[in-house]
N, C-alpha and C positions, 0 to 999 in steps of 0.2 A: 489547401483548409479545411479538415472536416466542420461539419455545422455543428460537433459534439466540442468542450471546455475540453475533452479526453478523448484520443485519436485511436487509441486502441478497447475494440471492447473485452478486453481481458483486465484491461487498468479498470474499466465500469463494473466488469465483474466481482473484481478485488474488492472495492470500496464499499457496493450493495453488498456486498458477504460481510465486511465490515460493520457496517451501518445494521443492517438483521440483527448481527448479532451484541449492540451496543455500543460501537466504537471502538474497543477495543477486545485485540484475539491475542494469544499467545499462539507463535508461529508453528509448532506444532499440529494443536488442534484446528490452524487456518488450515494449512496445507491438505489435511486428509479430508476438511470437510469441502475444500476448492477441487482438489481431484484434478488440475489442470499441468500441463509439463514444467517442470522447475525453472525453463528458459525463461517460458512465456512467463511464469507468476515473476522473476528477476525485472524483467522487462516492466513491466505492469506496476511495481514497486517505485521502479525507478522512476516510471513519468508520475505516479500517485506525489513522489516525495521532491523533483521538481514543479510541479503545479500547487508543492505546497496543500494538498490535500488528503496527507499522512505525516504523521509523524514516526521514525523507527527509534523503539527504544533496546539501547544493546545490554545486553547482561553483564560486561564488563569494557573499562574505558580504554582505548590504547594509547598505549605508552610514545608512540611515533606518528604522529598525522601525516598520510603519505597521500596524496590525492591517486598517483598511479597502483598503490597495491590494495587491491581490492579485498575486503574482508569476509571471511568465509559467511555463508549464510546461517550456521549455526552459532555466530554470535550473536546475533539478534532473539531476543525477549520476545519482542510483540511490535506488532504495528496498529497503533491508534491514528483515527481520525482528528482532523483539527476543527475549531472552532470554520472555518473559512470552508473548507472540505464540505462542511456540515452545509452550510448554506447553500454553497452552489447544486449539490448534492439538492437538495431541497428544491432550489430554482429552477434547475435543469431536467427533473425527472420525478416532478409534484408526484404523480400516483404510483406506487409504489407494487 
């Protein structure tokens, strides 16, 4: 197990980017600003959301919810940091 609450350096990078831009960023500018591989980005977002550090805001509601069916990346409106994530970020990495 890692020393940090987030195992992936990409998850920390994505959260730091969100945090430094006010905690809420639309998907397009976020992907352009980060400049990382899309699969690594998806893995980082999954890790952050599993740890409740971010919330995913979707463009449209899903008619049928299926855990097995993945939604396309284009359905994401924006990523938003949670209060818990902001608190853990400050306590884990206090020097920005």
